[in-house]
C-alpha positions in Angstrom: 0.0 0.0 0.0 1.2 3.5 -0.9 1.7 6.1 1.8 -0.7 8.4 -0.1 -3.6 6.4 1.3 -2.8 7.8 4.7 -2.0 11.3 3.6 -5.2 13.0 4.8 -5.8 10.9 7.8 -2.3 11.5 9.3 -3.1 15.2 10.0 -5.3 14.2 12.9 -3.5 12.3 15.7 -4.2 11.5 19.3 -1.8 14.0 20.9 -2.8 13.0 24.4 -1.3 9.5 23.9 1.9 10.6 22.2 3.8 10.9 25.5 3.6 7.1 25.9 6.2 6.7 23.2 8.9 7.9 25.6 9.4 9.6 28.9 11.2 12.9 28.9 14.0 13.4 31.3 14.4 17.1 32.2 17.9 18.4 32.7 18.8 19.8 36.0 19.7 23.4 36.6 18.5 26.7 35.0 17.5 26.4 31.3 18.8 28.9 28.7 16.3 31.2 27.3 16.2 30.8 23.5 14.6 32.9 20.8 13.9 31.0 17.6 14.4 32.5 14.1 13.0 30.8 11.0 13.5 31.7 7.4 11.3 30.6 4.5 12.2 31.8 1.0 9.3 32.5 -1.3 11.3 31.4 -4.3 11.4 27.9 -2.8 7.5 27.7 -2.9 7.3 29.2 -6.4 9.8 26.7 -7.8 7.6 23.7 -6.8 8.2 20.5 -5.0 11.4 19.6 -6.8 13.2 22.8 -5.7 12.0 22.1 -2.1 14.2 19.1 -1.9 17.8 18.9 -2.8 18.7 17.1 -5.9 19.7 14.1 -3.9 16.5 14.1 -1.9 14.5 14.4 -5.1 16.4 11.4 -6.5 15.8 9.5 -3.3 12.1 10.3 -3.5 11.8 9.2 -7.1 13.7 6.0 -6.2 11.5 5.3 -3.3 8.3 5.8 -5.3 9.7 3.6 -8.2 10.6 0.8 -5.7 7.2 1.0 -4.1 5.5 0.7 -7.4 7.6 -2.2 -8.5 7.2 -4.0 -5.2 3.4 -3.7 -5.4 3.3 -4.7 -9.1 2.1 -1.3 -10.1 3.4 0.5 -13.2 5.6 3.4 -12.4 4.3 6.6 -13.9 5.1 10.3 -13.7 1.7 10.9 -11.9 3.0 9.5 -8.6 1.5 11.3 -5.6 3.5 14.3 -4.4 5.3 13.8 -1.1 4.3 16.4 1.4 7.2 18.7 2.2 8.2 20.6 5.3 6.4 24.0 5.3 7.6 27.0 7.3 5.6 26.3 10.4 6.6 22.6 10.5 10.2 23.4 10.0 10.0 25.9 12.9 8.2 23.3 15.0 11.1 20.9 14.4 13.5 23.5 15.5 11.4 24.0 18.7 11.7 20.2 19.4 15.4 20.4 18.8 15.7 23.3 21.2 13.8 21.3 23.9 16.1 18.3 23.4 19.1 20.7 23.9 17.6 21.8 27.3 16.6 25.3 26.1 13.4 27.2 27.1 11.8 28.7 24.1 10.6 32.2 25.0 9.8 33.5 21.6 10.0 32.9 17.9 9.7 34.7 14.6 9.4 33.5 11.0 10.5 35.6 8.1 9.5 35.1 4.5 11.7 36.7 1.8 12.7 36.0 -1.7 16.2 34.9 -1.0 18.6 34.7 2.0 20.6 37.9 2.7 24.3 37.1 2.1 25.4 39.3 5.1 22.9 38.5 7.8 20.7 35.8 6.2 17.5 37.7 7.2 18.3 41.3 6.3 19.4 44.3 8.4 15.8 45.5 9.1 14.5 42.2 10.3 17.7 41.6 12.3 17.1 44.9 14.2 13.6 43.8 15.0 14.7 40.4 16.2 17.4 42.0 18.3 14.9 44.2 20.0 12.4 41.4 20.6 15.2 39.2 22.1 16.3 42.0 24.3 12.8 42.7 25.6 12.4 39.0 26.5 15.9 38.8 28.0 16.9 35.9 25.7 20.2 34.2 26.2 20.7 33.1 22.6 19.2 33.2 19.2 18.6 29.8 17.5 18.4 29.9 13.7 16.6 27.2 11.7 19.3 27.5 9.0 23.0 27.0 8.6 24.9 30.2 9.0 28.2 31.0 7.3 31.0 32.2 9.7 30.6 35.8 8.5 26.8 35.7 8.9 27.2 34.4 12.4 29.6 37.2 13.4 27.4 39.9 11.8 24.3 38.7 13.6 26.2 38.5 17.0 27.5 42.0 16.5 24.1 43.5 16.1 22.0 41.2 18.4 24.6 41.3 21.2 23.7 37.7 22.0 25.1 34.2 21.3 23.9 33.0 17.9 23.6 29.2 17.2 22.7 27.8 13.8 20.9 24.5 13.1 24.1 22.4 12.8 25.6 23.7 16.0 22.4 23.0 17.8 22.3 19.4 16.6 26.0 19.0 17.6 25.2 20.2 21.1 22.3 17.7 21.4 24.7 15.0 20.3 27.2 16.1 22.9 24.5 16.0 25.7 23.3 12.5 24.8 26.6 10.8 24.1 27.4 8.3 26.9 30.1 5.9 25.7 33.6 6.9 25.0 33.1 6.2 21.3 30.1 8.4 21.1 31.9 11.3 22.9 34.8 11.0 20.5 32.6 11.0 17.4 30.8 14.2 18.6 34.0 15.9 19.5 35.4 15.2 16.0 32.3 16.7 14.4 32.5 19.8 16.7 36.1 20.4 15.9 35.5 20.2 12.2 32.6 22.6 12.6 34.7 25.0 14.6 37.7 25.3 12.3 36.3 27.7 9.7 34.7 29.8 12.4 37.8 30.8 14.3 38.6 33.9 12.3 37.2 37.1 13.7 36.0 35.6 17.0 37.6 38.4 19.0 40.6 40.8 18.9 42.7 38.4 20.8 42.7 36.1 17.8 44.7 38.6 15.8 47.4 39.3 18.5 50.8 37.7 18.5 51.0 35.1 21.1 53.6 35.2 23.9 53.5 31.7 25.3 56.9 30.2 25.7 57.4 27.1 23.7 53.9 27.1 22.3 54.1 29.2 19.2 56.3 29.7 16.2 58.0 33.1 15.5 55.4 35.6 14.5 52.5 33.1 14.8 49.1 34.7 15.6 46.7 33.4 18.1 44.4 32.4 15.2 47.2 30.2 13.7 47.9 28.7 17.1 44.3 27.8 17.7 44.1 26.3 14.3 47.2 24.3 14.9 45.9 23.0 18.2 42.6 22.0 16.6 44.2 20.2 13.8 46.4 18.3 16.3 43.3 17.4 18.4 41.5 16.2 15.3 44.3 13.9 14.4 44.3 12.6 17.9 40.6 12.0 18.0 40.7 10.3 14.6 43.4 7.9 15.8 41.3 7.0 18.8 38.3 6.4 16.6 40.4 4.2 14.4 41.3 2.1 17.5 37.6 1.9 18.3 36.8 0.9 14.7 39.4 -1.8 14.9 38.1 -3.2 18.2 34.5 -3.1 16.8 35.7 -4.9 13.7 37.3 -7.6 15.8 34.0 -7.9 17.9 32.0 -8.1 14.6 34.4 -10.8 13.3 33.8 -12.9 16.3 30.1 -12.5 16.0 30.2 -13.3 12.3 32.1 -16.5 13.0 28.7 -17.8 14.3 25.8 -17.9 11.8 23.9 -15.1 13.5 22.4 -12.3 11.3 22.3 -8.6 12.3 19.2 -6.5 11.7 19.6 -2.8 11.9 17.0 -0.3 12.9 17.2 3.0 11.0 14.8 5.9 10.6 14.1 9.6 11.3 14.7 10.8 14.8 11.8 10.3 17.1 10.2 7.7 14.9 10.1 5.2 17.7 13.1 3.1 17.0 14.2 2.6 20.6 10.6 1.9 21.7 10.4 -0.8 19.0 13.8 -2.1 20.0 12.7 -2.4 23.6 9.4 -4.1 22.6 11.3 -6.8 20.6 14.3 -7.3 23.0 13.0 -6.1 26.4 16.4 -4.3 26.6 15.2 -1.3 28.6 17.2 1.3 26.6 16.1 4.9 26.9 13.1 5.7 24.8 12.3 9.4 24.8 10.2 11.7 22.7 13.2 14.1 22.7 15.2 14.1 19.5 18.4 12.1 19.3 17.8 10.4 22.6 19.8 7.4 21.2 23.4 8.0 20.1 25.3 5.0 21.3 24.5 1.8 19.5 22.9 -1.1 21.4 22.9 -4.7 20.2 20.6 -7.4 21.6 19.6 -10.9 20.6 16.1 -11.6 19.4 14.5 -15.0 19.0 12.6 -15.5 15.8 9.5 -17.8 15.3 11.8 -20.4 13.7 13.8 -20.4 17.0 16.8 -18.8 15.2 18.4 -15.8 16.9 19.3 -12.5 15.2 21.1 -9.5 16.6 19.0 -6.4 16.6 21.0 -3.1 16.5 19.5 0.3 17.5 21.2 3.2 15.8 21.2 7.0 15.9 18.2 8.7 14.3 18.5 10.8 11.1 17.2 14.2 10.4 16.8 16.5 7.3 19.9 18.4 6.5 21.9 16.1 8.8 25.4 17.7 9.0 27.9 15.9 6.8 30.5 16.0 9.6 28.1 14.0 11.8 27.6 11.3 9.1 31.4 11.1 8.8 32.1 11.1 12.5 29.5 8.4 13.2 30.7 6.2 10.4 32.1 3.8 12.9 28.8 3.4 14.6 26.9 3.2 11.3 29.1 0.4 10.2 26.5 -1.8 11.9 24.1 -0.7 9.3 26.6 -1.4 6.5 27.2 -5.0 7.7 23.5 -5.8 8.5 21.7 -8.5 6.7 18.4 -6.7 6.9 17.5 -3.1 7.5 14.2 -2.1 9.3 13.4 1.4 8.3 11.1 2.7 11.1 8.7 5.5 10.0 6.2 7.5 12.1 2.8 6.5 10.6 1.0 9.3 12.4 3.2 12.1 10.8 2.0 13.8 7.7 5.6 14.2 6.7 6.6 10.5 7.1 7.3 10.2 3.3 9.5 13.3 3.3 11.3 12.0 6.4 11.9 8.7 4.7 13.3 10.5 1.7 15.9 12.1 4.1 16.7 8.7 5.6 17.2 7.4 2.0 19.8 10.1 1.5 21.9 8.9 4.4 21.5 5.3 3.4 22.8 6.2 0.0 25.8 8.0 1.5 26.5 4.8 3.5 26.0 2.8 0.2 23.5 0.5 1.8 20.4 1.6 -0.2 20.2 -1.7 -2.0 20.3 -3.9 1.0 17.1 -6.0 1.9 14.8 -3.6 3.7 11.4 -3.6 5.5 9.5 -0.3 6.0 8.0 -0.4 9.5 5.2 2.1 9.9 5.2 2.6 13.7 2.8 4.5 16.0 -0.4 3.3 14.3 -2.0 3.7 17.8 -1.7 7.4 17.2 -3.6 7.4 13.9 -7.0 8.9 13.5 -9.8 6.6 14.7 -11.2 6.0 11.3 -7.8 5.1 9.8 -7.1 2.8 12.8 -10.5 1.0 12.2 -9.7 0.7 8.5 -6.4 -0.8 9.4 -8.0 -3.3 11.7 -10.6 -4.2 9.1 -8.0 -4.9 6.5 -8.7 -2.0 4.3 -5.1 -0.8 4.9 -3.0 -3.9 4.6 0.6 -4.9 5.0 2.4 -5.6 1.8 5.7 -7.2 0.7 7.7 -4.3 1.8 5.6 -2.4 4.4 4.2 -3.4 7.8 2.1 -1.4 10.3 2.9 -1.8 14.0 2.6 -0.1 17.3 5.6 -0.6 19.5 3.8 0.7 22.5 0.7 -1.5 22.2 2.5 -4.5 20.6 0.3 -4.4 17.5 1.9 -6.2 14.5 5.1 -7.3 16.3 4.5 -11.0 15.8 4.0 -10.4 12.1 7.1 -8.3 12.0 9.2 -11.1 13.6 7.7 -13.6 11.0 8.6 -11.3 8.2 12.2 -10.8 9.5 12.4 -14.6 9.8 11.4 -15.1 6.1 14.0 -12.5 4.9 17.1 -13.8 6.9 19.2 -16.2 4.9 21.8 -17.0 7.6 21.4 -20.3 9.4 18.6 -21.5 7.1 15.9 -23.7 8.6 15.2 -27.2 7.3 12.8 -30.1 8.2 14.4 -33.2 9.7 13.3 -36.6 11.1 15.2 -37.6 14.2 15.6 -40.6 16.5 17.3 -39.5 19.7 17.9 -41.9 22.6 16.1 -40.8 25.8 19.4 -40.8 27.7 20.6 -37.9 25.5 18.9 -35.4 27.8 21.0 -32.4 26.8 20.4 -33.0 23.1 16.6 -33.3 23.7 16.7 -30.1 25.7 18.6 -28.2 23.0 16.0 -29.4 20.4 13.2 -28.2 22.6 14.7 -24.8 23.0 16.0 -24.2 19.5 13.8 -26.2 17.1 10.1 -26.3 16.2 8.8 -29.8 17.2 5.9 -31.0 15.0 5.6 -34.5 16.3 7.0 -36.6 19.1 6.9 -40.4 19.6 8.4 -42.6 22.3 9.6 -46.0 21.1 12.2 -48.5 22.4 14.0 -46.1 24.6 14.2 -43.4 22.0 12.3 -40.3 21.0 11.3 -39.9 17.3 10.9 -36.3 16.4 9.6 -34.4 13.3 11.3 -31.0 13.7 12.2 -27.8 11.9 15.6 -26.6 13.0 18.3 -24.1 11.9 21.3 -25.5 10.1 23.6 -24.8 13.1 21.3 -27.2 15.2 21.0 -29.8 12.4 24.8 -30.1 12.4 24.8 -31.0 16.1 22.2 -33.7 15.7 23.3 -35.1 12.4 24.1 -38.5 13.9 20.5 -38.9 14.9 18.9 -38.0 11.5 16.9 -40.9 10.0 14.9 -41.3 6.8 
């Protein structure tokens, strides 16, 4: 079924039940007061849907539509339904959610519409004066821009607004820094922050242009700016070496895992699509599931038993977002290697969001950058419990059905999880299952216990001190009981 069937119904959701998809953990201490600034260029609307997406996103969207048409047996045409795109209010709402995840208190916001961005201040001198006055009257600590700022734009805005200015990329980096728990995650975030900081050193204050006087720390005539750049480059090399060590250790761990016939299934999707909640529902791992964006940074791997009694390793990964900074994709490549080596990808999407198709197009961009877009994949439409009542009833009645590539589930209520496990079971090639007829002596208690735990038993007969079994078992189990195979 195509996503367009849900387009109108997704606009109405049960907001009161949304909190059940994760418990927020408020940060201690005073929260910074943030004033949000959004920019929406009219030329973007006039140029149509294709200009709204980057060239890569448009290609990803076309690819996704073509794949969906082929999978459903439909003929791909140019009249495919348009994917809803982020409008100005929704983009600002996403910035509001990001600010909350960063621990900020949003005290005001403003959205400017103009033909094109101003090269000096992004929003123009007149609007900047207005925003500076509004921020001052509200005693804002910082300005958050829903846009990437060039180093010169950031300096010009700070000079007039007399407040700290943070753009979208820097805000995401700060959220990542807050949520990273493992040493690997902290190193990855630090590397991305250092790479972001390098082009923004120039002009950060008069001290940057003064000759340094530290003994043994600077070369002759070296400015403070050059010294800081040299220190950052040195730190970048050090962090990259440490991440290389982490990558090597992870590769060794993966090699040990791959020595056994256990497949890996990776969860990917837009941030706050419910990946961690689904991960907990399938594995009972108890990892943090929060409605805040990027609550999961550090990868978690747990074993899951499939209906065939085979086991797979399920990997929870960092969520994606539109305009995800390239430095973050590069820095988190060690973590995302789990996606590259996975046998199956579960792409989790928020079924209750009007923009789920656009969000999936952004996920497709990252998967293409990781060169995994052709891997076997299942689209898991999560949060069906938040759909409009009529749509939920249609889903229960079978009017909206799962198809070969798409399943509808609710990780919170457990709806569709058994079907999801069966579909995963059918798509995994590792440790294939086969039907065998066995005759096992009753004294082989350990062997019988293993078969009961790791095989499907269809019939059992006791005869002459032995147990005759008709069973379906993975190849790894069949090898252990080969001496007892009959017929």
